[in-house]
Structure formats: structure tokens, C-alpha cells
Residue frames as a rotation matrix with the C-alpha (Angstrom) as fourth column:
MET 1
0.185 -0.969 0.161 35.59
-0.501 -0.234 -0.833 102.15
0.845 0.074 -0.529 80.89
ALA 2
-0.059 -0.243 0.968 35.33
-0.996 0.081 -0.041 100.82
-0.069 -0.966 -0.247 84.43
ARG 3
0.797 0.450 0.404 34.14
-0.409 0.893 -0.188 97.49
-0.445 -0.015 0.895 83.16
ARG 4
0.764 -0.603 -0.230 37.11
-0.050 0.300 -0.953 97.19
0.643 0.739 0.199 80.87
LYS 5
-0.061 -0.791 0.609 39.49
-0.824 -0.304 -0.477 98.07
0.563 -0.531 -0.633 83.74
LYS 6
0.270 0.302 0.914 37.84
-0.834 0.547 0.066 95.32
-0.480 -0.781 0.400 85.89
GLN 7
0.984 0.174 0.042 38.22
-0.113 0.787 -0.606 92.83
-0.139 0.592 0.794 83.04
SER 8
0.486 -0.873 -0.040 41.82
-0.246 -0.092 -0.965 93.68
0.839 0.479 -0.260 82.46
ASN 9
-0.102 -0.460 0.882 42.60
-0.982 -0.094 -0.163 93.42
0.158 -0.883 -0.442 86.15
LYS 10
0.611 0.340 0.715 41.03
-0.502 0.865 0.018 89.92
-0.612 -0.369 0.699 86.25
THR 11
0.930 -0.334 -0.151 43.13
0.057 0.539 -0.841 88.89
0.363 0.773 0.520 83.10
ILE 12
0.126 -0.942 0.311 46.28
-0.616 -0.320 -0.720 90.23
0.778 -0.101 -0.620 84.77
HIS 13
0.069 0.011 0.998 45.53
-0.958 0.279 0.064 88.35
-0.278 -0.960 0.029 87.97
PHE 14
0.904 0.344 0.255 44.94
-0.250 0.907 -0.338 85.17
-0.348 0.242 0.906 86.03
ILE 15
0.668 -0.733 -0.132 48.23
-0.044 0.137 -0.990 85.48
0.743 0.666 0.060 84.08
VAL 16
-0.103 -0.765 0.636 50.28
-0.855 -0.258 -0.450 86.26
0.508 -0.590 -0.627 87.19
THR 17
0.316 0.299 0.901 48.55
-0.748 0.662 0.043 83.25
-0.583 -0.688 0.433 89.14
PHE 18
0.997 0.060 0.053 49.17
-0.020 0.829 -0.559 80.92
-0.077 0.556 0.827 86.14
LEU 19
0.440 -0.898 0.008 52.80
-0.254 -0.132 -0.958 82.00
0.861 0.419 -0.286 85.83
LEU 20
-0.102 -0.446 0.889 53.47
-0.988 -0.062 -0.144 81.44
0.119 -0.893 -0.435 89.62
MET 21
0.618 0.347 0.706 51.90
-0.463 0.886 -0.031 78.00
-0.636 -0.307 0.708 89.52
ALA 22
0.965 -0.227 -0.134 53.88
0.011 0.543 -0.840 77.14
0.263 0.809 0.526 86.37
THR 23
0.128 -0.958 0.255 57.16
-0.601 -0.279 -0.749 78.30
0.789 -0.058 -0.612 87.97
GLY 24
0.169 0.064 0.984 56.37
-0.923 0.359 0.135 76.34
-0.345 -0.931 0.120 91.08
ALA 25
0.841 0.281 0.463 55.81
-0.181 0.952 -0.248 73.18
-0.510 0.125 0.851 89.10
TYR 26
0.719 -0.673 -0.171 58.82
-0.164 0.074 -0.984 73.71
0.675 0.736 -0.057 86.99
TYR 27
-0.051 -0.742 0.668 60.97
-0.917 -0.230 -0.326 74.06
0.396 -0.629 -0.669 90.19
PHE 28
0.341 0.268 0.901 59.53
-0.711 0.701 0.061 70.99
-0.615 -0.661 0.429 91.65
TRP 29
1.000 0.007 -0.001 60.24
-0.006 0.713 -0.701 69.08
-0.004 0.701 0.713 88.47
LEU 30
0.415 -0.909 0.041 63.81
-0.406 -0.226 -0.886 70.29
0.814 0.351 -0.462 88.54
SER 31
-0.317 -0.551 0.772 64.44
-0.914 -0.041 -0.405 69.34
0.255 -0.833 -0.491 92.15
ASN 32
0.567 0.679 0.466 62.54
-0.769 0.639 0.005 66.08
-0.294 -0.361 0.885 92.11
VAL 33
-0.430 -0.643 -0.633 64.68
-0.783 0.615 -0.092 62.92
0.449 0.456 -0.768 91.93
PRO 34
0.633 0.773 -0.036 62.63
-0.701 0.593 0.396 59.79
0.328 -0.226 0.917 92.32
GLN 35
0.018 -0.704 0.710 64.29
-0.892 0.309 0.329 57.32
-0.451 -0.640 -0.622 94.62
LYS 36
0.703 0.225 0.675 63.44
-0.011 0.952 -0.305 54.32
-0.711 0.207 0.671 92.48
TRP 37
0.890 -0.410 -0.197 65.90
-0.256 -0.093 -0.962 55.47
0.376 0.907 -0.188 89.87
TYR 38
-0.236 -0.967 0.096 68.69
-0.547 0.051 -0.835 55.13
0.803 -0.250 -0.541 92.37
GLU 39
0.809 0.339 -0.481 68.90
0.122 0.703 0.701 52.26
0.576 -0.625 0.527 94.79
PRO 40
0.239 -0.766 0.597 71.19
-0.726 -0.549 -0.414 53.76
0.645 -0.334 -0.688 97.44
GLN 41
-0.059 -0.376 -0.925 73.29
0.477 0.803 -0.357 51.48
0.877 -0.462 0.131 99.55
THR 42
0.754 0.380 0.537 72.45
-0.257 -0.581 0.772 52.16
0.605 -0.720 -0.340 103.18
MET 43
-0.133 -0.850 -0.510 75.32
0.536 0.371 -0.758 52.53
0.834 -0.374 0.407 105.63
ARG 44
0.127 0.121 -0.984 75.82
0.979 -0.177 0.105 53.93
-0.161 -0.977 -0.141 109.17
PRO 45
0.742 0.213 0.635 75.20
0.313 -0.949 -0.047 57.67
0.593 0.234 -0.771 109.51
ASN 46
0.918 -0.284 0.277 77.70
-0.393 -0.741 0.545 60.16
0.051 -0.609 -0.791 111.01
GLN 47
0.525 -0.807 0.270 80.85
0.604 0.577 0.549 58.72
-0.599 -0.125 0.791 109.83
VAL 48
0.026 -0.617 -0.787 83.85
-0.374 -0.736 0.565 60.30
-0.927 0.280 -0.250 108.12
GLU 49
0.518 0.266 -0.813 84.25
-0.834 -0.052 -0.549 59.96
-0.188 0.962 0.195 104.40
SER 50
-0.435 -0.830 -0.351 87.03
-0.861 0.497 -0.109 57.43
0.265 0.254 -0.930 104.61
TYR 51
-0.514 0.364 0.777 84.60
-0.399 0.700 -0.592 55.08
-0.759 -0.614 -0.215 106.37
TYR 52
0.573 0.793 -0.208 82.35
-0.424 0.069 -0.903 54.99
-0.701 0.606 0.376 103.30
VAL 53
0.270 -0.569 -0.777 85.36
-0.938 0.028 -0.347 54.46
0.219 0.822 -0.526 101.01
ASP 54
-0.705 -0.595 0.387 86.58
-0.700 0.673 -0.240 51.50
-0.118 -0.440 -0.890 103.12
GLN 55
-0.293 0.745 0.599 83.13
-0.221 0.556 -0.801 49.95
-0.930 -0.367 0.002 103.20
TRP 56
0.637 0.697 -0.329 82.34
-0.361 -0.107 -0.926 50.50
-0.681 0.709 0.183 99.60
CYS 57
0.504 -0.606 -0.615 85.57
-0.782 -0.018 -0.623 50.04
0.367 0.795 -0.483 97.68
THR 58
0.754 -0.188 0.629 86.44
-0.262 0.792 0.551 46.51
-0.602 -0.581 0.548 98.58
SER 59
-0.302 -0.953 -0.017 89.58
-0.489 0.140 0.861 44.84
-0.818 0.268 -0.509 97.10
ASP 60
-0.378 0.188 0.907 87.57
0.654 0.747 0.117 42.72
-0.655 0.637 -0.405 94.70
PHE 61
0.709 0.700 0.093 85.97
0.588 -0.513 -0.626 45.97
-0.391 0.498 -0.774 93.29
GLY 62
0.702 -0.459 0.545 88.93
0.189 -0.618 -0.764 48.33
0.687 0.639 -0.347 93.06
ARG 63
-0.138 -0.911 -0.389 91.94
0.856 0.088 -0.509 49.97
0.498 -0.403 0.768 94.58
LYS 64
0.799 0.500 -0.334 91.59
0.600 -0.632 0.491 52.41
0.034 -0.592 -0.805 97.43
GLU 65
0.755 -0.477 -0.450 93.47
-0.186 -0.814 0.551 55.58
-0.629 -0.332 -0.703 97.48
ALA 66
0.520 -0.529 0.671 95.32
0.833 0.487 -0.262 55.01
-0.188 0.695 0.694 94.19
VAL 67
0.258 -0.488 -0.833 98.17
0.043 -0.856 0.515 57.44
-0.965 -0.169 -0.200 93.81
LEU 68
0.924 0.046 0.380 98.69
0.381 -0.007 -0.925 58.88
-0.040 0.999 -0.024 90.33
TRP 69
0.119 -0.958 0.262 101.92
0.912 0.001 -0.411 60.05
0.394 0.288 0.873 88.81
ASP 70
-0.146 -0.195 0.970 101.24
0.042 -0.981 -0.191 63.67
0.988 0.013 0.151 89.95
LEU 71
-0.934 -0.269 -0.235 100.68
0.202 0.146 -0.968 62.54
0.295 -0.952 -0.082 93.57
THR 72
-0.330 0.913 0.241 96.90
-0.914 -0.373 0.161 62.95
0.236 -0.167 0.957 93.43
ARG 73
-0.937 -0.047 0.345 94.89
-0.209 0.868 -0.450 60.31
-0.278 -0.494 -0.824 95.04
VAL 74
-0.396 0.835 -0.383 91.84
-0.524 0.138 0.841 58.60
0.755 0.533 0.383 93.48
ASP 75
-0.133 0.373 0.918 89.47
-0.978 0.102 -0.183 57.48
-0.162 -0.922 0.351 96.24
CYS 76
0.155 0.148 0.977 88.65
-0.070 0.988 -0.138 54.26
-0.985 -0.047 0.163 94.42
LEU 77
-0.323 -0.341 -0.883 90.16
-0.923 -0.094 0.374 53.09
-0.210 0.935 -0.284 91.08
SER 78
0.265 0.432 0.862 88.19
-0.225 0.897 -0.380 50.28
-0.938 -0.093 0.335 89.54
LYS 79
-0.360 -0.392 0.847 88.44
0.634 0.564 0.530 48.43
-0.685 0.727 0.045 86.30
ASP 80
-0.072 0.480 0.875 86.07
0.960 -0.206 0.191 50.87
0.272 0.853 -0.445 84.55
TYR 81
0.706 0.586 0.397 85.77
0.425 -0.800 0.423 53.92
0.566 -0.130 -0.814 86.81
ALA 82
-0.665 -0.747 0.019 87.80
0.434 -0.407 -0.804 56.57
0.608 -0.526 0.595 88.53
ILE 83
0.289 0.949 -0.124 85.62
0.580 -0.070 0.811 57.22
0.761 -0.307 -0.571 91.59
GLU 84
-0.769 -0.436 0.467 85.50
-0.024 -0.711 -0.703 60.11
0.638 -0.552 0.537 93.94
PHE 85
-0.074 0.718 -0.693 83.63
0.917 0.321 0.235 59.93
0.391 -0.618 -0.682 97.25
ASP 86
-0.940 -0.208 0.271 82.07
0.069 -0.892 -0.447 62.97
0.335 -0.402 0.852 98.89
PHE 87
-0.517 0.799 -0.308 79.19
0.540 0.025 -0.842 64.11
-0.665 -0.601 -0.444 100.85
ALA 88
0.064 0.611 0.789 76.33
0.996 0.013 -0.091 65.22
-0.065 0.791 -0.608 98.61
LYS 89
0.862 0.240 -0.447 76.64
0.260 -0.965 -0.017 68.96
-0.435 -0.101 -0.894 99.54
LYS 90
0.021 -0.905 -0.425 80.12
-0.375 -0.401 0.836 68.87
-0.927 0.142 -0.347 98.17
TRP 91
0.608 0.363 0.706 78.81
0.390 0.638 -0.664 67.51
-0.692 0.679 0.247 94.81
ALA 92
0.966 -0.232 -0.113 80.76
-0.225 -0.544 -0.808 70.09
0.126 0.807 -0.578 92.62
GLU 93
0.208 -0.925 0.318 84.08
-0.911 -0.065 0.407 69.31
-0.355 -0.375 -0.856 94.28
SER 94
-0.057 -0.183 0.982 83.60
-0.096 0.980 0.177 65.51
-0.994 -0.084 -0.073 93.67
VAL 95
0.878 0.313 0.362 82.57
0.328 0.156 -0.932 66.04
-0.348 0.937 0.034 90.02
GLY 96
0.741 -0.620 -0.257 85.66
-0.665 -0.625 -0.409 68.11
0.093 0.474 -0.876 89.27
GLN 97
-0.079 -0.781 0.620 87.95
-0.796 0.424 0.431 65.57
-0.599 -0.460 -0.655 90.96
SER 98
0.206 0.298 0.932 86.32
0.123 0.937 -0.327 62.71
-0.971 0.182 0.157 89.17
LEU 99
0.993 0.112 -0.027 86.63
-0.003 -0.213 -0.977 64.37
-0.116 0.970 -0.212 85.78
TYR 100
0.455 -0.889 -0.042 90.27
-0.888 -0.449 -0.101 65.07
0.071 0.083 -0.994 86.42
TYR 101
-0.201 -0.402 0.893 91.01
-0.505 0.824 0.257 61.52
-0.839 -0.399 -0.369 87.64
SER 102
0.614 0.534 0.581 89.13
0.193 0.612 -0.767 60.19
-0.765 0.583 0.273 84.64
LYS 103
0.916 -0.316 -0.246 91.36
-0.373 -0.448 -0.812 62.20
0.146 0.836 -0.529 82.28
MET 104
0.109 -0.952 0.285 94.48
-0.989 -0.075 0.127 61.15
-0.100 -0.296 -0.950 84.07
THR 105
-0.376 -0.252 0.892 93.67
-0.450 0.891 0.062 57.38
-0.810 -0.378 -0.448 84.13
GLY 106
-0.824 0.151 -0.546 91.67
-0.496 0.272 0.824 56.89
0.273 0.950 -0.149 80.88
LYS 107
-0.795 0.579 -0.180 88.71
0.604 0.727 -0.327 55.51
-0.058 -0.369 -0.928 83.01
SER 108
-0.026 0.847 0.531 85.13
0.397 -0.479 0.783 56.78
0.918 0.231 -0.323 83.04
PRO 109
-0.777 -0.134 0.615 84.28
-0.395 -0.657 -0.642 59.42
0.490 -0.742 0.458 85.75
ALA 110
0.049 0.813 -0.580 82.12
0.453 0.499 0.738 58.34
0.890 -0.299 -0.344 88.68
VAL 111
-0.580 -0.147 0.801 81.08
-0.591 -0.600 -0.539 59.89
0.560 -0.786 0.262 91.99
VAL 112
-0.260 0.560 -0.787 79.70
0.757 0.624 0.194 58.33
0.600 -0.545 -0.586 95.13
LEU 113
-0.419 0.235 0.877 77.49
-0.361 -0.929 0.076 60.82
0.833 -0.285 0.475 96.79
ILE 114
-0.739 0.098 -0.667 76.93
0.590 0.572 -0.570 60.23
0.326 -0.814 -0.480 100.44
LEU 115
-0.117 0.825 0.553 73.35
-0.043 -0.561 0.827 61.40
0.992 0.073 0.102 101.31
THR 116
-0.927 -0.254 -0.276 72.90
0.249 0.135 -0.959 62.47
0.280 -0.958 -0.062 104.95
ASN 117
-0.469 0.879 -0.085 69.28
0.060 -0.065 -0.996 63.37
-0.881 -0.473 -0.022 104.73
ILE 118
0.114 0.671 0.732 66.41
0.798 0.377 -0.470 63.28
-0.591 0.638 -0.493 102.23
THR 119
0.828 0.229 -0.511 67.00
-0.044 -0.883 -0.467 66.85
-0.559 0.409 -0.721 100.89
ASP 120
-0.142 -0.978 -0.151 70.40
-0.340 -0.095 0.935 65.78
-0.930 0.184 -0.319 99.53
TYR 121
0.044 0.176 0.983 68.76
0.783 0.605 -0.144 64.33
-0.621 0.776 -0.111 96.43
ARG 122
0.905 0.316 -0.284 68.76
0.105 -0.814 -0.572 67.85
-0.411 0.488 -0.770 95.06
TYR 123
0.200 -0.941 -0.274 72.47
-0.661 -0.336 0.671 67.56
-0.723 0.047 -0.689 94.68
VAL 124
-0.360 -0.217 0.907 72.12
0.348 0.871 0.347 64.39
-0.866 0.440 -0.238 92.62
LYS 125
0.649 0.671 0.359 69.93
0.624 -0.200 -0.755 66.31
-0.435 0.714 -0.548 90.30
ARG 126
0.750 -0.416 -0.515 72.68
-0.428 -0.898 0.103 68.89
-0.505 0.143 -0.851 89.85
VAL 127
-0.412 -0.871 0.267 75.26
-0.366 0.427 0.827 66.34
-0.834 0.242 -0.495 88.86
GLU 128
-0.050 0.471 0.880 72.75
0.735 0.614 -0.287 64.85
-0.676 0.633 -0.377 86.33
ARG 129
0.857 0.458 -0.236 72.22
0.205 -0.723 -0.660 68.28
-0.473 0.517 -0.714 84.74
LEU 130
0.113 -0.864 -0.490 75.93
-0.502 -0.475 0.723 68.54
-0.858 0.164 -0.487 83.88
ASN 131
0.922 0.386 -0.004 75.48
-0.199 0.467 -0.862 65.90
-0.331 0.796 0.507 81.17
GLN 132
0.136 -0.983 -0.126 79.16
-0.990 -0.139 0.015 64.76
-0.032 0.123 -0.992 81.42
ASN 133
0.506 0.092 -0.858 78.32
-0.231 0.973 -0.031 60.90
0.831 0.214 0.513 81.45
ILE 134
-0.597 -0.620 0.509 79.33
-0.665 0.028 -0.747 60.79
0.449 -0.784 -0.429 85.13
LYS 135
-0.135 0.531 -0.836 78.19
0.300 0.827 0.476 57.57
0.944 -0.186 -0.271 86.76
ILE 136
-0.253 0.161 0.954 76.48
-0.799 -0.591 -0.112 58.32
0.546 -0.790 0.279 90.05
PHE 137
-0.266 0.163 -0.950 76.49
0.479 0.878 0.016 55.97
0.836 -0.451 -0.312 92.96
LEU 138
0.116 0.435 0.893 74.55
-0.590 -0.693 0.414 56.79
0.799 -0.575 0.176 96.17
VAL 139
-0.616 -0.243 -0.749 75.18
0.468 0.653 -0.596 55.97
0.634 -0.718 -0.288 99.72
LYS 140
0.281 0.778 0.562 72.35
-0.164 -0.538 0.827 56.63
0.946 -0.324 -0.024 102.05
ALA 141
-0.542 -0.653 -0.530 73.68
0.521 0.234 -0.821 57.50
0.660 -0.721 0.214 105.48
TYR 142
-0.699 0.394 0.596 70.64
-0.628 -0.737 -0.249 58.66
0.342 -0.549 0.763 107.52
């Protein structure tokens, strides 16, 4: 009887250890965004959002602060995209605005996420998981 109990304890320990390791690997896979998939444009750190809009959305690419009929402003309206700029930690806000501007203009949604440190790549993964065909541009500012 004692031998069976020892064996079942070992089995339980093995299963718990395996599940913990599998959970950790799964979490790492979800939060990992290889940098080679995205070639972020590097700009000066510690700037306000409008600095990045001015530097990135040049007149030959698109129109800055395009005002729509309902008086909302698209950060950058290009030939193909309605683009919203935001710092990576405000990813959800930028996605919502981009989807709205896309609907209003008939252009594809896009976001420019401004990365202020290496851990901001987790927010890029969150946008990817939405599966809404949102084009993601990255600005590295660190």
C-alpha cells in the first residue's frame, strides 16, 4: 500500500511539473515577437507622439491630421491606409481609432506603435492576435 502511494505521488509530481513547464513554454510563445519580422524604424526617444507623426508621415506618403466629416482627426491618411500613431502601451486605443477611421474613409486600418523599450513587443503581439488585418508599423524609440 505504501509503495503504491509513493508511486502515485511521483506520478502526480511528474504531471504537475510537466504542466507547469508546458504552461511556461506556451506563455513564452505567446509573448515572443521576433524582431526580424518587424524592422522598426529608429527615432529619438522621449518625444511626444506628434514628433513621430511629423517624422514618419511625410507629405509624399500621406496627409497629417486629416479631418473627417465628423471632425475626428486621422493621424496620417495615406493612399492605402488610415493610420493611428500611439505608444505601444496604448495599443487598444490605437486599434479602435484605426478601425473607426478605416470604416469612415474606406481605407485599410493601420497602426504605428511607438516602442519605448524592449518589453513593448508584447503589445505588438496583442494587436496581431486580433486578426483584423490591421497593418502594423513599428517605431523604435529607445
